[in-house]
C-alpha positions in Angstrom: 20.7 88.7 132.8 21.6 89.9 136.3 20.7 86.4 137.7 22.6 84.7 134.9 25.8 86.7 135.7 25.5 85.9 139.4 25.2 82.2 138.5 28.1 82.4 136.0 30.5 83.7 138.6 30.1 80.6 140.7 30.4 78.0 137.9 33.0 75.3 138.2 34.9 73.6 135.4 34.0 70.1 134.3 36.7 67.5 134.3 39.4 67.7 131.6 39.6 63.9 131.6 36.6 63.7 129.2 36.9 61.2 126.5 38.0 62.9 123.3 38.3 60.1 120.7 34.8 60.4 119.5 33.0 62.1 116.7 30.9 64.8 118.2 31.5 68.6 117.9 32.3 68.9 121.6 34.8 66.1 121.4 36.4 67.7 118.3 36.9 70.9 120.2 38.4 69.0 123.2 40.8 67.2 120.9 41.8 70.5 119.3 42.3 72.3 122.6 43.7 69.5 124.8 45.5 67.1 122.4 46.9 69.5 119.8 49.3 72.1 121.2 47.7 75.4 122.0 48.8 78.6 120.1 50.2 80.0 123.3 52.3 76.9 123.8 53.3 77.0 120.2 54.6 80.6 120.6 56.8 79.5 123.4 58.1 76.4 121.7 59.0 77.9 118.3 61.6 80.2 119.8 63.9 77.2 119.9 62.8 75.6 116.6 64.9 75.5 113.5 63.3 78.0 111.2 63.8 75.8 108.1 61.7 73.0 109.6 58.5 75.0 110.2 57.0 75.1 106.7 58.4 71.6 105.9 56.2 70.3 108.8 53.1 72.0 107.3 53.9 70.4 103.9 54.3 67.0 105.6 50.9 67.2 107.4 49.2 68.7 104.3 50.2 65.8 102.1 49.3 63.3 104.9 45.9 64.8 105.1 45.2 64.1 101.5 45.8 67.4 99.7 48.4 67.6 96.9 50.1 70.8 95.9 48.3 70.7 92.6 45.0 70.7 94.5 46.2 73.5 96.8 47.4 75.6 93.9 43.9 75.3 92.3 42.6 77.7 95.0 42.4 81.3 93.8 44.0 83.0 96.8 44.3 86.5 98.3 46.9 86.5 101.1 47.2 89.3 103.7 49.8 90.0 106.4 50.5 93.0 108.6 50.6 94.2 112.2 47.4 96.2 112.4 44.3 95.8 110.4 44.9 92.6 108.5 41.8 91.0 109.8 39.6 94.0 109.0 41.2 94.3 105.5 40.4 90.6 104.8 36.9 91.0 106.1 36.3 94.1 103.9 37.8 92.3 100.9 35.6 89.2 101.4 32.5 91.4 101.8 33.2 93.3 98.6 33.8 90.2 96.5 30.8 88.5 97.9 28.6 91.5 97.2 29.9 91.3 93.6 28.5 87.8 93.3 31.6 85.6 94.0 31.6 82.6 96.4 34.1 83.2 99.1 36.2 81.4 101.7 37.7 83.4 104.5 40.3 82.1 107.0 41.1 84.4 110.0 42.4 84.3 113.5 41.9 84.4 116.4 38.3 83.7 117.0 36.2 85.6 119.5 33.5 83.1 120.7 33.7 79.9 118.6 36.6 78.4 116.7 34.2 78.1 113.7 34.5 81.8 113.2 38.0 81.2 111.7 36.6 79.3 108.7 33.9 81.1 106.8 32.0 80.3 103.7 30.2 83.2 102.0 30.6 85.3 105.1 29.2 82.8 107.6 31.2 80.6 110.0 30.9 76.9 109.0 28.3 75.0 111.0 29.0 72.7 113.9 28.1 69.7 111.7 30.4 70.9 108.9 33.3 71.6 111.2 32.8 68.2 113.0 32.8 66.3 109.7 36.0 67.8 108.4 37.7 67.8 111.7 37.5 64.1 112.3 38.2 63.3 108.7 41.5 65.2 108.8 42.3 64.3 112.4 42.0 60.6 111.9 44.0 60.6 108.6 46.9 62.4 110.4 46.6 60.2 113.5 46.8 57.0 111.4 50.0 58.2 109.6 51.9 59.3 112.8 55.5 58.1 112.9 55.7 58.7 116.7 53.3 59.6 119.5 53.4 63.4 119.2 53.7 63.5 115.4 50.6 65.7 115.0 50.3 69.4 113.8 49.9 72.1 116.4 46.5 73.9 116.8 47.0 76.6 114.2 48.7 74.3 111.7 45.8 71.8 112.0 43.2 74.6 111.5 45.1 75.9 108.4 45.1 72.4 106.8 41.5 71.9 107.8 40.6 75.2 106.1 42.1 74.1 102.8 40.0 71.0 102.9 36.8 73.0 103.5 37.6 75.6 100.8 38.5 72.9 98.2 35.4 70.9 98.9 33.3 74.0 98.6 35.0 75.0 95.3 35.0 78.7 96.3 35.8 81.3 93.7 38.2 83.0 96.0 40.0 82.2 99.3 40.9 85.1 101.5 43.7 84.0 103.8 44.8 86.0 106.8 48.4 85.3 108.0 48.6 84.1 111.6 52.0 85.5 112.8 54.6 87.1 110.7 54.5 85.8 107.1 57.8 84.2 106.0 57.4 81.2 108.3 53.7 81.3 109.0 51.7 78.1 108.3 49.6 79.9 105.7 52.8 80.6 103.6 52.6 77.1 102.2 50.5 78.8 99.6 52.6 79.1 96.4 50.7 81.2 93.8 48.3 83.8 95.3 46.6 86.2 92.8 47.5 89.1 95.0 48.9 89.8 98.5 48.5 92.7 100.9 50.6 94.1 103.7 48.7 96.3 106.2 50.3 98.8 108.5 53.4 97.6 110.2 54.6 97.9 113.8 56.6 96.1 116.4 54.9 92.8 117.5 55.9 89.3 118.5 59.5 90.6 118.6 60.8 87.4 120.1 59.8 85.6 116.9 59.9 88.3 114.2 62.7 90.6 115.2 63.3 93.7 117.3 63.3 96.3 114.5 60.7 97.5 112.0 63.0 96.4 109.2 63.1 92.8 110.6 59.3 92.9 111.0 58.9 94.1 107.4 61.2 91.3 106.2 59.1 88.6 107.9 55.8 90.1 106.7 56.9 90.4 103.1 57.7 86.7 103.1 54.3 86.2 101.5 55.5 87.9 98.3 55.5 85.5 95.4 56.7 85.6 91.8 54.2 87.1 89.3 52.0 88.3 92.1 50.9 91.9 92.5 51.5 93.1 96.1 49.7 96.0 97.8 50.6 97.9 100.9 49.7 101.1 102.7 52.1 104.0 103.4 54.8 102.7 105.8 57.7 104.2 107.7 60.6 104.7 105.2 62.7 102.0 106.8 59.9 99.4 106.4 59.0 100.5 102.9 62.6 100.1 101.7 62.5 96.5 102.8 59.1 95.8 101.2 60.3 97.3 97.9 63.6 95.4 98.0 61.8 92.1 98.8 59.2 92.7 96.0 62.1 92.8 93.6 63.9 89.8 95.1 60.6 87.7 95.1 59.9 88.8 91.5 56.5 90.3 92.2 54.8 91.8 89.2 54.4 95.1 91.1 54.3 96.6 94.6 51.5 99.2 94.8 51.1 101.7 97.6 47.5 102.6 98.4 47.3 106.3 99.3 44.5 107.9 101.3 45.1 111.2 99.7 44.9 109.9 96.1 41.8 107.9 96.7 39.7 110.5 98.5 37.0 109.9 95.8 35.9 107.0 98.0 35.2 109.2 101.0 31.5 109.6 100.3 31.3 105.8 100.1 33.1 105.5 103.5 30.8 108.1 105.1 27.8 106.2 103.8 29.2 102.9 105.2 29.9 104.6 108.6 33.7 104.4 108.3 35.4 107.5 109.8 37.6 108.9 107.0 40.1 110.0 109.7 40.4 106.5 111.2 42.7 103.6 110.4 39.7 101.7 109.1 39.7 104.1 106.0 43.2 102.8 105.2 42.1 99.2 105.6 39.0 99.8 103.4 41.1 101.4 100.6 43.5 98.5 100.7 40.7 96.0 100.5 39.1 97.8 97.5 42.4 97.7 95.7 42.9 94.1 96.4 39.4 93.1 95.5 39.7 95.1 92.2 42.9 93.4 91.3 41.5 90.0 92.0 38.4 90.7 89.9 40.6 91.9 87.0 42.6 88.7 87.2 39.4 86.6 87.4 37.9 88.3 84.3 41.1 87.9 82.4 41.2 84.2 83.1 37.5 83.8 82.3 38.0 85.4 78.9 40.9 83.1 78.2 38.7 80.2 79.1 35.8 81.5 77.0 33.4 81.2 79.9 31.9 84.7 79.7 30.2 86.8 77.1 31.5 89.9 75.3 30.4 92.1 78.3 33.7 91.2 79.9 35.6 92.1 76.8 34.1 95.5 77.1 35.4 95.7 80.7 38.9 94.9 79.5 39.1 98.0 77.3 38.3 100.1 80.3 39.9 98.0 83.0 42.3 100.7 84.2 39.2 102.6 85.3 38.4 100.9 88.6 34.7 101.8 88.5 34.3 99.8 85.3 34.9 96.6 87.2 34.1 97.3 90.8 30.7 98.9 91.7 30.8 101.8 94.1 27.3 101.0 95.2 28.2 97.4 95.9 31.3 98.5 97.8 29.2 100.8 100.0 26.7 97.9 100.7 29.6 95.5 101.4 31.3 97.9 103.8 28.1 98.9 105.5 27.0 95.3 106.1 30.5 93.9 107.0 30.4 92.6 110.6 33.8 92.4 112.1 33.3 92.5 115.9 35.8 93.8 118.5 37.5 96.0 116.0 36.4 99.6 116.9 32.9 98.2 117.6 30.2 100.0 119.6 27.8 97.7 121.3 24.9 99.6 123.0 23.1 97.9 125.8 20.5 99.1 128.4 23.3 99.1 131.0 26.2 100.8 129.2 27.7 101.5 125.8 30.6 99.1 125.2 33.5 100.2 123.0 35.3 97.1 121.9 38.7 97.0 120.3 41.2 94.2 120.4 44.2 96.6 120.2 47.3 95.0 121.7 50.3 96.9 120.3 51.5 100.4 121.1 50.4 101.7 117.7 47.0 100.0 117.8 46.3 101.2 121.3 47.1 104.8 120.2 44.6 104.3 117.3 42.1 102.9 119.8 42.5 105.9 122.1 42.1 108.3 119.3 38.9 106.5 118.1 37.5 106.4 121.7 38.2 110.1 122.3 36.5 111.1 119.0 33.2 109.3 119.6 33.0 109.4 123.4 30.6 111.7 125.2 32.5 114.0 127.5 29.8 113.9 130.2 29.6 110.1 130.6 31.3 108.1 133.4 34.0 105.9 131.8 35.1 102.4 132.8 37.9 100.4 131.3 38.2 96.6 131.0 41.8 95.5 130.2 43.9 92.5 129.8 46.8 91.4 127.5 48.0 88.1 126.2 51.4 86.7 125.8 54.6 88.6 126.9 53.6 92.0 125.7 54.7 95.1 127.6 51.6 95.9 129.6 53.2 98.9 131.4 53.6 100.8 128.1 50.0 100.2 127.1 48.6 101.2 130.5 50.6 104.4 130.4 48.9 105.4 127.2 45.4 104.6 128.6 46.0 106.4 132.0 45.3 110.0 130.7 41.8 109.0 129.7 40.9 109.3 133.5 38.6 106.3 133.8 36.2 106.4 136.8 36.7 102.7 137.3 39.2 100.2 135.8 38.8 96.4 135.7 41.5 93.8 135.1 40.2 90.3 134.3 41.4 87.2 132.5 40.2 86.3 129.1 37.7 83.9 130.6 33.9 84.3 130.8 33.4 82.5 134.1 31.1 79.9 132.7 32.6 76.8 131.3 32.1 76.0 127.6 33.9 73.6 125.4 34.9 76.6 123.2 36.7 78.2 126.1 39.0 75.4 127.2 42.3 77.1 126.1 41.5 80.3 128.0 40.6 78.2 131.1 43.9 76.4 131.1 45.7 79.8 131.3 43.5 81.1 134.1 45.9 81.1 137.1 48.7 82.7 135.1 46.3 85.4 133.8 44.8 86.1 137.3 48.4 86.8 138.6 49.0 89.2 135.7 45.7 91.0 136.4 46.7 91.6 140.0 50.0 93.0 138.8 48.2 95.3 136.4 45.9 96.5 139.3 48.9 97.4 141.4 50.5 99.3 138.5 47.3 101.3 137.8 46.5 102.2 141.4 43.4 104.1 142.4 39.9 103.2 141.1 41.1 99.8 139.8 40.1 96.3 140.8 41.1 92.8 139.7 38.4 90.3 139.0 38.6 86.5 138.5 36.3 86.4 135.4 34.7 88.7 132.9 31.3 87.7 134.3 32.3 89.2 137.6 33.3 92.4 135.9 29.9 92.7 134.1 28.1 91.8 137.3 30.0 94.6 139.1 29.3 97.1 136.3 25.6 96.4 136.4 25.6 96.8 140.2 27.4 100.1 140.0 25.2 101.5 137.2 22.1 100.6 139.2 23.4 102.7 142.1 24.3 105.7 140.0 22.1 108.9 140.0 23.2 110.0 136.5 20.9 109.2 133.6 23.8 109.5 131.2 24.8 106.0 130.1 28.2 104.7 131.2 30.8 104.1 128.5 33.0 101.0 128.9 36.2 100.6 126.8 37.3 97.0 126.4 40.8 96.7 125.0 44.3 95.0 125.3 43.3 91.7 123.8 41.0 90.2 121.2 40.6 87.2 123.5 39.3 89.5 126.3 36.9 91.1 123.8 35.8 87.6 122.8 35.1 86.7 126.5 33.0 89.9 126.9 31.1 89.2 123.7 30.5 85.6 124.7 28.2 87.1 127.4 26.9 90.3 125.8 26.4 89.0 122.3 27.3 85.3 122.0 25.9 85.0 118.4 28.0 88.1 117.3 24.8 89.7 116.0 26.2 93.2 116.9 23.2 93.6 119.3 22.8 92.8 123.0 20.0 92.3 125.6 22.3 93.0 128.5 
């Protein structure tokens, strides 16, 4: 591994002029990353886009790709938005429903190592062959129906449409869809009749797109509320909750239910068994996921009885369906939560060199939660290192101020780039120069004991060298935070298969 890291730090990037109009997986990823607009470019462009055109564009490309609204509406959907924890909530919900025997589709973002992680069937990313087949099928349909040269969906729009094709073809029992950004105008909000929706903890994020106040953020997130749908949320600041309640009425939701950690303490034993700290934000996400999964199963059983597909066992469930345990199995919930792999979200990855604490926190609220988690589980005697970077136009100074009191022995700032070229890492490579400048600025802001590196591989090489020279037998602890993309670059080296283990 030491030799590998040395070699990686000297790798050069292959030419970007590679031919992309082919049919291989590698060519598909190049077309996605180089021909379709990147998400970063998209964030910059939409600031000047007429809001009313955003979802109309998704509709246009969806229909061109060969999916009608009747087909889209045949999906049984759970839709989740929020600032913190929406990915974890979706992952827990998917794991619970799969453990109860349902076939699942799960669309999330961003990915850590491979774009295929965004599109999962029964808990597993779709294969390269599967992705390649659907990619070129959709890409070529859209390309043939262009009305002008650039008449193609952006990166995230394309992946959203691609996902619907995959889930419809697989005929999944349930599709769990994580909102990309916001809710009201997010590409995924083309969905018209979800079974239930969830709003996780809210905070200020993407303010240039979503608004500068918590009320404006809540308004955008609650844009996924739909008529006759039950909405769930967690306790929110009063100003945000007022907006959610008002929007639930305006959107004619059947109900807006608040999941309370104090009322649902009966699940604490299950959380302890699954390794979820009942004092952490993950407890809130787990409770929300249980409520959403329970509601989806009730709706599924109701529909199954109407269609006479099931035996009288389900009629018996109906008479007791207000008792959550009659439909959802605590043992299966415990197994699902225990086995749910959701890397880079309060993850501990133990290696022979150091213990890595990975969390993609990138807002003030999530960094505060990350720090609380790290303090709670960290050994006081260990040397502590930090690896940090941010994406987009977030206020890095505010985040660094929060991290400073942890008194790290060594701090690394590095771009979200491994240092070895792979077709999966093209979008991060294209932002390399800009990110390196940002890292040098962060290094100057931090001051003593900090260093700016060109790649994540250089950081890991340096950590390994430092550890080999240390006298202490107590393992170094390394916190990686500020960006999920940074965590992805670290995991691409330490655990490329996202197995939650490493031979580093």
